[in-house]
C-alpha positions in Angstrom: -19.0 19.6 -35.5 -16.5 22.4 -34.7 -13.9 22.0 -32.1 -15.7 24.3 -29.6 -19.3 23.3 -30.5 -21.2 22.1 -27.4 -18.3 22.8 -25.0 -18.7 21.3 -21.6 -19.3 23.5 -18.5 -16.1 24.3 -16.6 -15.1 21.5 -14.2 -15.1 24.0 -11.4 -18.9 23.8 -11.6 -18.5 20.2 -10.8 -22.2 19.1 -10.6 -23.1 20.6 -14.0 -19.9 19.4 -15.6 -20.5 15.8 -14.3 -24.1 15.6 -15.5 -23.2 17.0 -18.9 -20.2 14.8 -19.3 -22.1 11.6 -18.7 -24.3 12.0 -21.8 -21.9 14.0 -24.1 -19.2 11.4 -23.6 -21.8 8.6 -23.9 -21.4 7.1 -20.5 -25.0 7.0 -19.2 -28.4 8.2 -20.4 -30.4 9.6 -17.5 -33.7 9.8 -19.4 -35.0 6.4 -18.3 -38.6 7.0 -17.0 -37.9 5.7 -13.4 -36.1 8.0 -11.0 -32.7 6.7 -9.9 -32.4 4.2 -12.8 -30.0 4.9 -15.7 -29.0 3.3 -19.0 -25.4 2.5 -19.9 -24.4 3.7 -23.3 -22.1 1.2 -25.1 -19.1 3.4 -24.6 -19.7 3.8 -20.9 -20.3 0.0 -20.6 -17.0 -0.6 -22.4 -15.3 1.4 -19.7 -17.2 -0.6 -17.1 -16.0 -3.8 -18.8 -12.3 -3.0 -18.5 -12.6 -1.7 -14.9 -14.6 -4.7 -13.7 -12.4 -7.0 -15.7 -9.4 -5.8 -13.6 -11.4 -6.1 -10.4 -12.3 -9.7 -11.3 -8.6 -10.5 -12.0 -7.7 -9.3 -8.5 -10.6 -11.1 -6.8 -9.9 -14.4 -8.6 -6.6 -14.6 -6.8 -8.4 -15.4 -3.5 -12.1 -15.8 -4.3 -14.4 -17.7 -6.6 -17.2 -16.0 -8.6 -20.7 -17.1 -8.1 -24.3 -15.8 -8.6 -27.2 -15.8 -6.1 -30.8 -14.9 -6.8 -32.2 -11.3 -6.8 -35.3 -12.2 -4.8 -35.1 -12.8 -1.1 -38.0 -14.3 0.9 -39.2 -11.8 3.4 -38.8 -14.2 6.3 -35.1 -14.7 5.5 -34.7 -10.9 5.1 -36.4 -10.3 8.4 -34.3 -12.8 10.4 -31.5 -10.4 11.3 -33.1 -7.5 13.2 -30.1 -5.1 13.3 -29.3 -5.7 9.6 -33.0 -5.1 8.7 -33.1 -1.9 10.7 -30.3 -0.5 8.6 -32.2 -1.2 5.3 -35.9 -1.2 6.2 -36.6 2.1 4.5 -34.7 1.1 1.4 -36.2 -2.2 0.5 -38.3 -2.8 -2.6 -40.9 -5.6 -2.1 -42.5 -7.8 -4.7 -46.0 -8.5 -3.5 -47.7 -10.1 -6.6 -47.0 -12.7 -9.2 -48.9 -11.4 -12.1 -52.3 -10.5 -10.5 -52.0 -13.1 -7.7 -50.9 -11.9 -4.2 -47.8 -13.8 -3.0 -48.0 -15.8 0.2 -44.5 -14.6 1.0 -43.3 -11.2 0.0 -40.0 -11.1 -1.9 -37.4 -8.4 -1.4 -35.2 -7.2 -4.2 -31.8 -7.5 -2.7 -30.4 -4.2 -1.3 -27.4 -6.3 -0.4 -27.1 -10.1 -0.4 -26.3 -11.3 3.2 -29.8 -12.7 3.7 -29.8 -14.4 0.3 -26.3 -16.0 0.7 -26.0 -17.0 4.3 -28.9 -19.5 4.4 -27.0 -21.3 1.7 -23.7 -21.0 3.5 -25.4 -22.7 6.5 -26.1 -25.7 4.2 -22.6 -25.7 2.6 -20.4 -25.3 5.7 -20.1 -28.5 7.8 -16.5 -29.0 8.7 -13.3 -27.0 9.3 -12.2 -28.6 6.1 -14.8 -26.5 4.3 -13.1 -23.3 5.5 -12.2 -20.7 4.4 -15.1 -20.1 2.0 -14.5 -17.1 -0.2 -17.1 -16.2 -2.9 -18.0 -13.0 -4.7 -20.6 -11.9 -7.2 -21.1 -8.8 -9.4 -24.8 -8.1 -9.6 -27.5 -5.4 -9.5 -29.0 -4.3 -6.2 -32.0 -2.1 -5.4 -32.4 0.5 -2.7 -35.3 2.9 -2.4 -33.0 6.0 -2.3 -34.9 9.0 -1.0 -32.1 11.5 -1.2 -31.2 13.3 -4.5 -30.2 10.6 -6.9 -27.1 11.0 -9.1 -25.9 8.7 -11.8 -23.2 6.3 -10.7 -23.1 7.9 -7.2 -26.6 7.6 -5.6 -28.9 5.2 -7.3 -32.0 3.2 -6.9 -30.6 0.4 -9.0 -26.9 -0.2 -8.4 -26.2 -2.0 -11.7 -22.6 -3.2 -10.9 -22.3 -4.2 -7.2 -19.4 -6.4 -6.4 -19.9 -8.1 -3.1 -17.6 -10.6 -1.5 -18.7 -12.9 1.3 -16.1 -15.0 3.2 -16.4 -17.5 6.0 -13.6 -18.4 8.5 -13.0 -20.5 11.5 -11.8 -17.7 13.8 -12.2 -14.0 14.4 -8.5 -13.5 13.8 -8.6 -15.3 10.4 -11.5 -13.1 9.4 -9.6 -10.0 10.5 -6.7 -11.2 8.3 -9.1 -11.4 5.4 -10.3 -7.9 6.1 -6.7 -6.7 5.8 -6.2 -8.7 2.6 -9.3 -7.1 1.0 -8.2 -3.6 2.0 -4.9 -4.3 0.3 -6.7 -5.7 -2.8 -9.0 -2.6 -2.9 -6.1 -0.2 -2.7 -4.3 -2.1 -5.5 -7.4 -1.9 -7.6 -7.7 1.9 -7.2 -4.0 2.4 -7.7 -4.3 0.8 -11.1 -7.0 3.3 -11.9 -4.7 6.1 -10.6 -7.3 7.0 -7.9 -5.7 8.0 -4.5 -7.7 6.8 -1.6 -8.0 7.3 2.1 -8.8 4.3 4.3 -10.4 4.7 7.7 -12.4 2.9 10.4 -16.0 4.1 10.4 -17.4 5.2 13.8 -19.7 2.7 15.4 -22.9 4.5 14.5 -21.9 4.5 10.9 -20.7 0.9 10.5 -22.5 -1.7 8.4 -25.6 -3.0 10.3 -24.5 -6.2 12.0 -20.8 -5.7 11.6 -18.2 -5.8 14.4 -16.5 -2.9 12.5 -16.3 -1.3 9.1 -13.3 -0.1 7.2 -14.2 2.3 4.4 -12.3 3.5 1.3 -13.0 7.1 0.2 -11.9 9.3 -2.7 -11.9 13.1 -2.6 -13.9 14.4 -5.5 -13.1 17.6 -7.4 -15.4 19.7 -5.3 -13.8 18.5 -2.0 -16.6 16.1 -1.1 -15.7 12.5 -0.2 -17.1 9.6 -2.1 -17.2 6.2 -0.4 -15.9 3.8 -3.1 -15.4 0.6 -1.1 -16.1 -0.9 2.3 -14.9 -4.0 4.1 -16.8 -5.3 7.1 -15.8 -7.7 9.8 -19.0 -9.5 10.7 -17.7 -11.7 13.6 -20.3 -14.3 14.6 -23.2 -11.9 14.2 -24.7 -13.4 11.0 -23.5 -17.0 11.6 -25.4 -17.0 14.9 -28.6 -15.8 13.1 -28.3 -18.2 10.1 -26.7 -21.1 12.0 -23.4 -21.2 10.0 -21.5 -23.7 12.1 -18.6 -26.0 11.5 -17.1 -29.0 13.3 -13.6 -28.3 14.5 -10.7 -30.8 14.7 -11.9 -31.8 18.1 -15.4 -32.6 16.9 -17.0 -29.6 18.6 -19.5 -27.4 16.9 -18.4 -23.8 16.4 -19.9 -20.6 15.0 -18.1 -19.3 12.0 -16.7 -15.8 11.6 -17.4 -13.8 8.5 -16.5 -10.8 6.3 -18.2 -9.1 3.5 -17.0 -6.3 1.3 -18.2 -4.3 -1.7 -17.4 -2.0 -4.5 -20.0 -0.5 -6.7 -20.1 1.6 -9.9 -19.0 4.5 -7.8 -15.6 3.3 -8.8 -16.5 4.5 -12.3 -17.8 7.8 -10.9 -14.5 8.4 -9.2 -12.5 7.4 -12.3 -14.4 9.9 -14.5 -14.5 12.7 -11.9 -11.0 12.5 -10.6 -9.2 12.6 -13.9 -11.5 14.6 -16.3 -10.9 18.2 -17.3 -12.8 21.0 -19.1 -12.5 19.1 -22.4 -14.0 15.9 -21.1 -12.8 12.5 -19.9 -9.2 11.6 -19.3 -9.0 7.8 -19.1 -5.9 5.9 -17.8 -4.9 3.5 -20.6 -5.9 0.4 -18.5 -9.6 1.6 -18.5 -9.8 3.1 -21.9 -12.0 1.3 -24.5 -9.9 3.0 -27.2 -6.3 3.5 -26.0 -5.0 5.0 -29.3 -6.8 6.8 -32.0 -5.1 7.4 -35.4 -6.2 10.5 -37.2 -4.9 10.6 -40.8 -4.4 14.1 -42.2 -5.1 13.5 -45.9 -4.2 16.3 -48.3 -4.4 16.3 -52.1 -2.5 13.6 -54.0 -1.0 12.0 -50.8 -4.4 10.8 -49.6 -3.8 7.2 -50.6 -0.3 7.1 -49.2 -1.4 8.4 -45.8 -4.4 6.0 -45.5 -2.2 3.0 -46.3 0.4 4.1 -43.7 -2.4 4.7 -41.2 -3.8 1.2 -41.8 -0.4 -0.4 -41.5 0.1 1.5 -38.2 -3.2 0.4 -36.9 -2.4 -3.2 -37.7 1.0 -3.1 -36.1 -0.4 -1.6 -32.8 -3.4 -3.9 -32.7 -1.1 -6.9 -33.2 0.9 -5.7 -30.2 -2.3 -5.8 -28.1 -3.4 -2.1 -28.0 -7.0 -1.1 -28.4 -6.8 1.1 -31.5 -9.3 3.1 -33.6 -8.5 4.5 -37.1 -10.8 7.5 -37.6 -11.4 7.7 -41.3 -14.6 9.7 -41.0 -15.3 12.5 -43.4 -14.8 15.2 -40.8 -12.3 18.0 -40.3 -9.3 16.9 -38.2 -10.2 19.5 -35.5 -13.7 18.0 -35.1 -12.1 14.5 -34.7 -9.7 15.8 -32.0 -12.7 17.2 -30.1 -14.6 14.0 -30.4 -11.9 11.8 -29.0 -10.7 14.3 -26.3 -14.3 14.4 -25.0 -14.2 10.6 -24.7 -10.9 10.5 -22.9 -8.8 8.5 -25.3 -5.3 8.6 -23.8 -3.3 9.0 -27.0 -4.0 10.5 -30.5 -1.6 9.8 -33.3 -1.7 12.3 -36.2 -0.3 11.1 -39.5 0.0 13.4 -42.5 2.3 13.7 -45.6 5.1 15.5 -43.7 5.0 12.8 -41.0 5.3 10.1 -43.7 8.3 11.8 -45.2 10.0 12.1 -41.8 9.0 8.5 -41.0 7.4 9.6 -37.8 4.0 10.1 -36.3 2.9 13.0 -34.1 1.7 11.7 -30.7 -0.6 13.9 -28.7 -1.3 12.9 -25.1 -4.7 13.5 -23.6 -2.8 15.0 -20.7 -1.7 17.8 -23.0 1.8 17.1 -24.2 3.0 16.3 -27.7 5.9 14.2 -28.9 6.9 12.2 -32.0 7.3 8.5 -32.5 9.3 6.7 -35.1 6.9 4.8 -37.4 9.4 1.8 -37.7 9.2 1.2 -33.9 5.7 2.6 -33.2 4.6 -0.2 -30.8 7.6 0.5 -28.5 7.0 4.2 -28.7 3.3 3.9 -27.9 4.1 1.6 -24.9 6.5 4.3 -23.6 4.1 7.2 -24.1 1.1 5.4 -22.6 3.2 4.7 -19.5 4.1 8.4 -19.3 0.4 9.2 -19.6 -0.5 6.9 -16.7 2.3 8.4 -14.6 1.0 12.0 -15.4 -2.6 11.0 -14.5 -1.6 9.5 -11.2 0.7 12.4 -10.3 -2.1 14.9 -10.9 -4.6 12.9 -8.9 -2.2 12.6 -6.0 -1.6 16.3 -6.0 -5.3 16.9 -5.9 -5.8 14.6 -3.0 -2.8 16.0 -1.1 -4.0 19.6 -1.6 -7.5 18.8 -0.4 -6.4 17.4 3.0 -5.6 19.7 5.8 -5.2 19.7 9.6 -7.6 21.6 11.9 -7.1 22.1 15.6 -10.2 24.2 16.4 -13.8 24.0 15.5 -13.7 27.3 13.7 -10.7 26.1 11.7 -12.5 22.9 10.9 -15.6 24.7 9.7 -13.4 27.0 7.5 -11.5 24.1 6.0 -14.7 22.3 5.1 -16.3 25.5 3.6 -13.1 25.8 1.4 -13.8 22.3 0.0 -11.2 20.5 2.1 -11.3 17.2 4.0 -10.0 17.9 7.5 -7.9 15.9 9.8 -8.7 16.5 13.5 -8.2 14.7 16.8 -11.3 13.1 18.2 -11.7 11.1 21.4 -14.2 8.7 19.8 -16.9 9.7 22.2 -20.3 9.8 20.4 -21.3 13.2 22.0 -18.2 14.8 20.6 -18.8 13.2 17.2 -22.3 14.6 17.2 -21.0 18.0 18.2 -18.6 18.0 15.2 -21.3 16.9 12.8 -23.9 19.4 14.0 -21.4 22.3 14.0 -20.1 21.6 10.5 -22.9 19.7 8.7 -20.2 17.3 7.8 -19.5 13.6 8.7 -17.0 11.9 11.0 -15.6 9.6 8.4 -13.3 7.5 10.5 -10.2 6.9 12.6 -7.2 4.6 12.1 -6.5 6.5 9.0 -4.4 4.9 6.3 -3.1 7.5 3.8 0.3 8.6 2.7 -1.0 12.2 3.2 -2.2 11.8 6.8 0.0 11.3 9.8 -2.1 9.1 12.2 -1.0 10.8 15.4 -2.5 11.3 18.9 -3.6 14.7 20.2 -6.3 16.6 22.1 -9.9 16.1 21.0 -11.0 19.1 19.0 -14.3 19.2 21.1 -13.5 18.2 24.7 -9.7 18.3 24.9 -9.3 14.7 26.0 -6.8 12.4 24.3 -7.9 11.7 20.7 -6.9 10.0 17.5 -6.4 11.4 14.0 -9.8 11.5 12.4 -11.1 12.4 8.9 -14.0 14.9 8.7 -15.6 15.6 5.4 -18.7 16.5 3.5 -20.0 13.4 1.7 -22.2 12.3 -1.2 
């Protein structure tokens, strides 16, 4: 393989670049013979392992992991009318067991409220049982009728983290919402993905929620990708499923609840936000291979170089790095292309001259070169990987900042969106004005109460009617 063989499309053609990248970098194979279902390659699944391992670490501070069944009896699923209305066109139903019609149809979970909450009604009895905070990472199924896209819009979401908590009071549930927003932002900061957080308009909140807080990333083409949501459910589901507790006075009270979710869209954002025309760029925390060693073997020094490369690999592995020694019979340039495509953060090139100088050439996936002393290689690699993380984060922050802009007129808003921006406008929160914005721009009112270091959440005149309004994000979405 030559360095330029099979070059990716340019990232500016984001859709084509994204689709090609997924299979060339061995993330997902889209050729499974059911629309909207995809197969993880081992390399892509390894990325998933490290990303979701970090998510589990964060959740385990405050939650316990569990696992509920995939199949939900239709009568349980149909109990909550508003919730069902939000999912009725997306539900897969199992109607037969073998060739025998089922007495009760079984839904494949589109989300697990109606699977989990009947059990919560059995488990919660007293205020001493609260708070209850559980999560699971499972597959969910939705009959998606829009254009499907791997990791972004699926019929089988293979990696859906959903948290479900139960609390005594509305305020305690609200405090949990804030905690989970903070946890989500910490998760994405670790992946060097800048986010905007906002409160979805009432017509776009989770079916059955008092309110929904959403976390969005701005993709390379300026569209927004929802990569997390936190919902305050109030007493809505506890009333339907009789989730009650006895308070300290012996009175029966309805519980208050939250739920929140993150799907493999977090992987889509990771790949899309950081990659370039050469392929993936992975932050070290998410990279299956953090360091690849490429020995440059020439003539009589072949054995010396290979021994030194093996010693370097052992030293770095013993320090805790994920290291690969690439001893394949390929030209060095072809190896460089191979590992650049897969986003390995750091490449160490070791040849006879490097041995003589007692150094190794360190090539960052972000583009810079430096040298590291062989005698203290673990310390040098630690330093360089930290520099790579900082560079990835800085570039992503610059991208996000440059794709947010203010608009004070409808024409300016339309122009900003057509230029691939996410706009900040003032909106009075009236549905009619929200509809006017969406109809004029073919974009979405993402939300108010904006939390972003790049957005000043100020008051101003509604961009439609001129009445007092709040800072609001407007964007074209996936």
